[in-house]
N, C-alpha and C positions, 0 to 999 in steps of 0.2 A: 403935884403932877396928876393929870387927869388919867384915869384908868379907862382903857377902851375894851369893848366887848369883842371877843372872837368866838364864833359859834363852835361848839363841840362837834366832833366829826359826825355824830349821829344827827345833829341838828342841821347839817348842811343840806339844803333842798335843791334838787335838780332844776326846778323851774327858776329859783332865785339865781343859781349859778348861770343858767342859760341867759337870763335877763341881764346879768352883769356882763356877759360876753357878747351882748348885742351891739356894743359900741366899738368901732375900730380903734379908738385910743386905748380902751381897756384891753382889747386883744393885744395891742402893741405892748402894753405894760406887762401882760402875762408872757409874751414872747421874750421880752428883755429879762424878766425875772426867772425864766425857765432854765437859766444856766445854774441855778441853785445858790447863787451868791446873794448875800444880804446887801441891799443898796440903800444909801441915804437918799431921802427925797430930793435933796439938792442935786444929786447926780442924774436924776431922770430928766430927759428932755422930750418935750412934746409941743406941738404947735397950738398950745392953749395957754390961757392965763394961769398963774400959779394957783389961784383959788379954784379954777376948774380942774386942774390936775389933782388938787387935794380932794375935790369931790369924787373924781374917778377912783382914786386910791381908797377912799372911804367906801364906795360901792363895792369894790373888790374885797375889802376887808369884811364888810357886813355880810357879803355872800359866802364867806368862808374860803375864798380863793387865796387870800394873803394873810400874813400875820405882821402886825406893826409893833415895833419896839421903840420906846422913847428913851433917850439917853441925854439927860440935861435938856437943852433946847432943840436937840436934833432928833429926827425920827428916821427909823430904818424899816425897810419892808422886805419880806421874803415871800416867795410863792410856797404855798402849803402842798408841795408835791406829794409827799407821803400820805397826807390826810386825804387828798383828792383821789389818789390811786386806790386807797383803801375804800373810800365811799363810792366812787364811780370808776371802776377799773376800765382803762382804755380811753376814757373821755378826754383827759388832758392831751394824750398823744394824738387823738383824732383832731382836736381843736388846733393844736400846733401844726400838724401836717396840713390841714385845710388852710390855715392862715399862711403857711409858706407857699402853698400851691397858688393861692389867690392874692398873694402880696398884701394881706390885710395887716395893718398896724405898722407898716414900715416907717411911718413918720415919727415913731417913738424910738428913742435911743438912750444911750448912757454916756455921760461925760465922766470919764475916769477921774477920780480924785488925784491930786498931785502925789499923795502918799502911795497910791496903787500903781501909778505910772513909773515910779522909781523902783527899779529892781536890781 
């Protein structure tokens, strides 16, 4: 199993975070993950090829916005809400508010897994 690098909180750079958020697909991924739930990569829906979606998720992880966990052959991703609030208070809220107001990232969604849909 390949180990992935996640920057420590103090290593997260504002310019790298802002660069990662410069793409509407990545903003959409942040919007979807902002509910705090861990999502399997297969649940994420975006109008791009799987390899491109993987690239976007890697950019977010490398910037320190998300954390990826591998379980067997499946990968799961979460937004690093607490770490982002600690490093850049108010930034995540401002980004999400602006994205809502400007409808940025709406093309990204989540397909609930059959397990989650049954309650």
